[in-house]
N, C-alpha and C positions, 0 to 999 in steps of 0.2 A: 552489471553484476554490483557494485557497489551502493547504486541507487536503493537495491532491494536490501542490502545489509543494514541499509540505514534503517528503512523502514520497520524492516524485522526486527532492529530493536527496540522500534516503539509497538512492536506486537500488534502491527496492520497488517491484515490479511495480503497474499501477494495477489490476490482473486479482485482485491479492490483497489488495487495499482494498476494508471495505464501508463503508459512510458514510450509513447509514439517514437520512431524510428529518423522521423524529420527533426530538425535542429531548428532553434530560435538565434536572432544575435545574442539575447541576456540571459535566454531559458524563461521557464514560468512554472509555479506550482498554482493547480487551480482546485479546488472542491467543486466538482460538478453535483447537477440538483439529485442525481441519482444515490450519491453517498459515494462516488469514486474517487479517487485522488490522481489526476492528471500531471504528469511530474515533464516535462520538454527541456530535455539538456540544453545548455547555452553550445554554440560554436566551438570548437575544438580547443580552440587558443584561452578560452575563459574556462573550462571546466574543473580543475583544479583549484582555482578559487571559488569557485562558484558549488562544489560539491562540500566545501568547508564551510560554509554557510548554510547549506540546506539543513542541517541537524535545527540550529536556531527557527529557521522560518518553519520548519513540521512545529517543533513547539510550541511556537507562537499562534498558529492555527487552531481552532475548533476542529481537533479530530473525532468528537464523540459520534459523528454520524458514520463513521469507517467502518466498515467491517475488520471485526480484528480475530487474531490467526485463532486465538482458543474459544471463538463460537464455530469455525470450521473445526476442530474437534470433536466438541461438544455433538454437532449435528453426526459428525464421523461415527461416533461412538454411539447414539442412539439408533443408527439407520443397520450398525452392524450388530446390535442388539436384533433389533425389528428381522433382519435377515436369519438369525440364529434360532429366532423363535422363543426369543425372552421378553418382547413386548409383542404384544397383541393389540391390533387395531380396536 
């Protein structure tokens, strides 16, 4: 949950974040070719130090390809207008 709270602060869509259930020794952050952000947590003993450094690493990544939460809201509003008959195809 703490990882998602951090990515939320960057306005990154939760649908664009992949957090596998497995861990790696040091953890990792990878921008996938499809624009998703894959975040793998480190082993338990290293998590606290890693999460503190995660914000800096995200700031230094080019996040422009990642879906933003505001995009989801806009799409949702357009769909709602369409369903209510306010927008015609």
